[in-house]
ROKOL-400073 format. One line per field, with one value per residue (C-alpha): residue in one letter; x, y, z. Coordinates in steps of 0.5 Angstrom, whole numbers. Last residue first. Layout:
// residues N
resn [a:...] .
x [X:...] .
y [Y:...] .
z [Z:...] .
***
This chain:
// residues 310
resn [f:r:m:g:l:a:f:g:a:r:l:s:l:p:a:p:e:h:v:v:g:e:p:a:v:a:l:r:p:f:w:l:p:r:l:l:g:l:e:a:q:a:f:s:r:a:s:l:a:v:a:g:t:l:g:a:e:a:a:v:f:g:g:l:a:a:a:n:g:s:d:g:r:l:s:a:s:v:l:g:p:v:a:s:a:c:v:g:a:w:l:s:s:a:r:l:v:y:c:a:q:v:p:f:e:f:l:l:t:r:l:k:s:r:a:v:e:s:l:d:h:n:r:w:s:s:l:l:r:p:r:v:a:l:r:l:a:g:l:s:l:a:l:e:i:g:p:g:f:a:l:d:p:a:s:a:s:d:v:f:l:w:g:a:w:e:l:r:a:a:d:a:a:p:p:a:e:p:v:e:p:t:s:r:a:l:d:n:i:v:n:a:s:l:w:v:s:a:a:a:l:a:e:c:s:q:e:s:l:e:r:d:a:e:i:a:g:r:f:a:l:r:v:v:f:t:g:t:r:l:r:e:v:q:a:a:i:h:l:p:q:l:l:a:a:a:h:t:e:r:a:l:a:a:q:l:q:a:r:s:p:c:g:p:p:a:s:w:s:f:t:l:e:a:a:s:p:q:a:v:a:a:r:p:l:c:l:w:l:a:a:l:p:l:g:a:c:l:m:r:c:l:r:r:t:v:e:g:q:m] .
x [-32:-25:-19:-13:-5:-2:4:5:10:9:14:13:12:12:16:12:12:13:16:20:19:22:16:12:11:10:5:6:-1:-2:-7:-6:0:2:3:6:5:8:3:3:-2:-3:-9:-14:-21:-20:-12:-6:-9:-3:-4:-2:-2:1:0:-3:-4:-8:-7:-12:-10:-12:-8:-6:0:4:8:13:18:25:29:25:19:15:9:6:-1:-4:-11:-13:-16:-13:-17:-14:-12:-10:-7:-8:-5:-9:-6:-10:-12:-11:-14:-14:-15:-18:-17:-21:-18:-22:-16:-17:-11:-9:-1:3:9:14:19:24:28:35:37:45:49:43:36:39:33:31:26:21:16:9:3:-4:-8:-16:-17:-24:-23:-27:-24:-27:-25:-31:-34:-29:-32:-26:-25:-18:-14:-8:-1:4:12:15:21:21:16:12:10:17:19:12:12:6:3:-3:-9:-14:-21:-25:-32:-34:-39:-40:-38:-41:-37:-33:-35:-32:-26:-28:-28:-24:-27:-25:-29:-34:-40:-35:-34:-41:-43:-38:-40:-47:-45:-41:-47:-52:-49:-47:-55:-57:-52:-55:-62:-59:-57:-51:-46:-42:-39:-35:-32:-31:-28:-28:-30:-34:-37:-38:-38:-40:-42:-41:-46:-45:-51:-48:-53:-47:-50:-48:-54:-52:-53:-52:-51:-50:-48:-48:-45:-45:-40:-40:-45:-50:-51:-59:-57:-53:-55:-63:-62:-59:-64:-70:-66:-65:-72:-74:-69:-73:-70:-69:-74:-73:-66:-63:-61:-61:-59:-57:-57:-54:-54:-50:-52:-53:-47:-49:-49:-44:-41:-47:-51:-45:-45:-53:-53:-48:-51:-58:-54:-51:-58:-61:-55:-57:-64:-62:-58:-63:-68:-64:-62:-70:-71:-65:-68:-75:-72:-69] .
y [30:29:34:36:37:36:35:35:32:33:31:34:31:34:40:47:52:60:64:70:75:80:85:81:74:69:63:57:54:47:42:35:37:31:31:26:24:24:25:26:26:28:27:30:27:22:24:24:19:17:18:16:18:15:18:20:27:29:36:42:49:56:62:69:73:79:85:90:94:94:94:88:85:79:76:69:67:60:58:51:44:38:31:27:20:17:10:9:9:9:9:9:2:-1:3:1:7:8:15:20:27:33:39:46:49:57:56:63:64:70:72:77:81:84:88:91:85:83:79:76:72:71:65:66:61:60:55:56:50:48:41:38:31:24:18:11:5:6:13:18:25:30:38:41:47:49:52:53:52:52:49:52:51:53:45:43:40:42:43:43:45:43:45:39:38:31:29:22:17:11:4:0:0:-6:-7:-2:-6:-10:-8:-13:-16:-24:-26:-30:-26:-20:-23:-24:-17:-13:-17:-15:-8:-8:-11:-7:-1:-3:-5:2:5:2:4:11:11:14:11:13:9:12:8:9:4:3:-4:-8:-1:4:3:9:9:16:15:18:19:22:27:32:37:31:27:25:19:18:11:9:2:1:-5:-9:-14:-22:-21:-27:-28:-28:-30:-24:-23:-24:-19:-14:-14:-13:-8:-4:-4:-2:4:6:6:13:17:22:24:19:17:10:8:0:-2:-9:-11:-17:-24:-28:-32:-39:-44:-49:-48:-46:-53:-57:-54:-55:-62:-63:-58:-62:-68:-65:-63:-70:-73:-72:-74:-80:-82:-81:-84:-91:-91:-90:-96:-100:-99:-101:-108:-109] .
z [-51:-52:-52:-56:-56:-63:-67:-74:-80:-87:-93:-99:-106:-113:-111:-110:-116:-114:-120:-119:-125:-122:-123:-122:-118:-123:-119:-122:-120:-116:-119:-116:-111:-107:-99:-95:-88:-81:-75:-68:-62:-55:-51:-46:-43:-38:-38:-42:-47:-53:-60:-67:-74:-81:-88:-94:-97:-103:-106:-109:-111:-111:-114:-111:-113:-110:-111:-108:-111:-113:-107:-104:-102:-106:-104:-106:-104:-104:-103:-101:-102:-99:-99:-94:-92:-86:-83:-75:-68:-61:-54:-47:-47:-54:-60:-68:-73:-79:-81:-86:-87:-90:-91:-91:-93:-93:-96:-95:-99:-98:-103:-100:-105:-107:-111:-111:-114:-118:-117:-110:-107:-100:-98:-93:-91:-88:-87:-84:-82:-83:-80:-81:-78:-79:-75:-76:-72:-67:-70:-68:-70:-71:-70:-72:-71:-75:-74:-78:-81:-88:-91:-98:-104:-100:-101:-100:-93:-88:-81:-77:-70:-68:-63:-62:-62:-61:-61:-59:-63:-59:-61:-55:-49:-46:-39:-34:-30:-25:-17:-13:-7:-7:-1:-6:-4:-5:-12:-13:-11:-15:-21:-20:-19:-26:-30:-27:-28:-36:-36:-34:-39:-45:-42:-41:-48:-52:-46:-41:-34:-28:-23:-15:-10:-3:-1:4:6:0:-7:-11:-19:-23:-29:-36:-41:-48:-51:-53:-47:-42:-39:-31:-28:-20:-18:-10:-8:-1:2:9:10:9:3:1:-6:-8:-15:-16:-24:-22:-16:-20:-25:-20:-17:-23:-25:-18:-19:-25:-32:-35:-38:-33:-31:-26:-19:-17:-10:-8:-1:1:9:11:11:17:19:18:25:25:32:35:32:35:42:43:43:48:52:52:54:60:62:61:65:72:71:67:73:78:75:74:81:83:78:81:88:86:83:90] .
***
């Protein structure tokens, strides 16, 4: 009797072992963690820049071995511009499709910014929030800008005058320094008598040096400016009784407001409004009629420009 019971228990255990093994395997399959997806990082840079191995080590420290659910390839191509600025183009492919461009004055700073941006992308993807953050705040770097201007002046000529100008500027954070030569011209008719008439032409050749304090927000910036304006003034008379001319130098001061908006990554439109006050301005008497050129104590200046930055 006891042997029969033992045989039955053995048969029950042998039949139940496969089911028990299957039951043990099912929970493990249900909670198995997916393997981390492939992450590749390529870095191409001029000699003297940090190496790919250095950036990969820094990237590993910033991401803390974050596990990606989808493959991601990051390609970084560094270029040095003529101005000495380093520019990197980052291409993210795979789990996210995006491109970013960063610029810095040194390759070391550019490498650090690239690691910062790439680590943020990887960490966001690991948290299933695949968003590419904006570029990190760049250090205040010097930037060159040039622009072509059109100016209108109310009374320096002393009549209403128009003219072109060019500008070469250097931006250093909130400070903007510019050299902006310009030419203003006006015509004024004179009735010297009932039969004699003449036309007075005034030309202003100005060489202003301007300093501005600007505040920047996204694609806009605005600021206050002050200028020292040395130059030459020419007055010429053409009329029925003959032609004459006079030439002299002058010094003026200018202050005003300026603002600009970015039209693209490299181009911008700028406008300004200011007041010009002559500090020393000669009275030009033009013979033979004795017509005198004398500017107003204050004149209003307005200008509009299109420019490019490097």
